[in-house]
N, C-alpha and C positions, 0 to 999 in steps of 0.2 A: 932464245929470248922471246917472251910473250908480251906483245905490245897491244894496247887498246887505244883506238881512236874514237874520240868523242867530239861532237860538234853539231850545230843545228843543220837542218836540211840545206844542201847546197854549199856547205863549207869546204868541200873538196876532199872528204875522207877517202872516197874511192880512188881518186887520182893519187893522193899521197900514199895510200895503202899499196897500190900497184908499184909505185916507184920504190918504196921501201922493200917490197917483196923481191924485186929484181936485184936491189943492192945487197940485201942481207941473205938472199937465197932461202927464204922461208915463205910458206904460202900466205896469201892474203885471203881472209875469210870474211865475206860480207853477209850479214844476216839477211839483208834484202835480196841478195842474189840467190842465197840458199832457198828462200821462199819462192822467188820467181822461177827458179829452175826445177821446182818440184814437179814430178810426173803426175799426170792426171790419175794415175793408178795409185799414187801415194795416199795413205790413210789421212794425211794432213792437208791434202790439196784443197778440198772443198772448204774446209774451215778457214784455212789461211787466206784463200782467195776472197772470201766474204769479208773478212776484216780489212784486208788491204784495199779493197775497192772503196771502203768507207773512210780510208785514211787512218784507221785505228791499228794499234799494235796487236799482233797475234798473241794469244794467251801464253803466259810464261811457261807452263808445263810443256806445251807443244813446242815452243821455240827452243827451250833448253834441251829437249830430247833431240831435236834436229842438229843443234850445235854440238852436243856431246858426241853424237855419232860421227860428225865431221872431224872434230879434233882428235878422235881416237885413231885416225888414219896414220899410217907410217910416215907420211910426209910432214907431219906436225911434231915428230919426235924431238926436233931441235928448236921448236918454237913456232909461232905464227903471229900474224897481225890481224886484229879483229875489229870489225865495224858492225854496228847494229845490235850490240848486246850491252848489258849494264846501263840501260836507259833509266832504270828504276832500281831502288835498293832491293826490291823483291827479286829482281833478276839475279843479283849477287847471292841472295839466299838460296835460290834454286840451283844456280851453277856458278861457282867462282873458280875460274881457271888460274887464279893466283898470278895476275899480271906483274911483270917486272917494271913496266913503264907505261904511263898514260899520257897521250897527247890530246890537248883540247884545242881545236881549231876555232878561233874566235872571228865571227863576222856579224854584221848588223842584221837586224830583222829585214830591212828593205833589200839588202843584198841577197839574203836567203830566198825571199819571195821571187825576186827577179831571176836568179839563177835556176830555180826549180821550174817555174812556169815557162821559162824559155827553153827548157830542155826538150830535145826531140830525139827519137830513135829511128835510125835508117832501117827500112824493111829489107834492104838488100844485104848489107854487111853487119847489121845490128850495132853499128858504131853510134856513139852518143855525140850529138851536136848541140850547140846552143845558139839560138837565133839572135841573141843579144851580144854575145861575146866573141864568137868565132868570125874570122874574116869572111867576107862575101865569097871570095875565091874558093875557100875551103868548103863552104856550103854547096857551091856549084859543082864540086867534084863528086858529091853524093849522087849516085845513080838510081837510088831507090826512093820510095816515098818516105817523107819525114812525118812520123806520128808522135803524138803526145800520150804518155802512159796515163792510165786512168787515175793513178794516185799522184799525178804531177799538176793537178789543177790547184788554183789558189785556195779554194775551200778546203781541200784535203791537206795542203801544206800548212794552213793556219791551224788545223787540228793537231798536226804533229809538232808544230812549233810550240803550241800551248803546253803539250806534254813535256817538251824539252825544257822550257823556261821554268816549269814548276817542279816536275819530278826528277829530271836529269840533273838539275843543279844540286840536289842532295847527294847524288853520286859523285859529282865533281868535288864537293866539299869533303866527302869521305876519302877520296884518293889524295886530296891535298893534305889531309891530316896524316895519311900514310907516308907522305913524302915521295909519292910516285908521280905527281902531277907536273906537267910542263905545258904552259899555254903558248900557242903560236898564232901569230896574226895570219888569218886565212883570207884576208882581202887581196893579197898580192897575187902575182902570177904563180902557176904551179911550181915552176923551177925555184922561185924564191922561197916558197913554203917548204919545199923539199930540202933546200940547203939549210934552212933554219932547223929542220928536224935532224939533219945530219950533224949540225953543230952540237945539238943536245947529246946525240949518241956519242960523239967524239969526247965530249966533256965527261961522260960517264965511263969511258973505257980506260 
């Protein structure tokens, strides 16, 4: 099964993708992670870094090549869960993996801003924390320095949200017409969102 996750920044696509990956036994592929994991020796590294630092989307031809290479791996033979692609209709024209199911995680603009600007990465274990939502005790367990990614500032998030509300909405409308769309409330706790996704999967089986 090939599943696409769509939602504004901070909607929890990464968390849901990881949970679904463990449950279904298929890889979770994040476009953002693919870009951040690029080696400095990669021919795409310099270009991708320049766009990401400005909060802009990496050019479609570059991104589609990176994704196409990843989904051609053997571990994707039975399907995959994808986040960070099909943000624009032009993405689908460049690379259409022919998704079987599309989840849209719905959260407010304010929630998106708060979740992203509060996100911090531990320099020790690379675990993601959030200064607004995680308990103080859990934050205190972090032994490394908590840093904010360059593309997690309010200014960078606003740029990405503008792209989402204008261009990605057209993609959502497209998948709705295809009968593949399922909207899930992303404001709840991760376990609640995951259970809602499982309910959809069960109804389709």
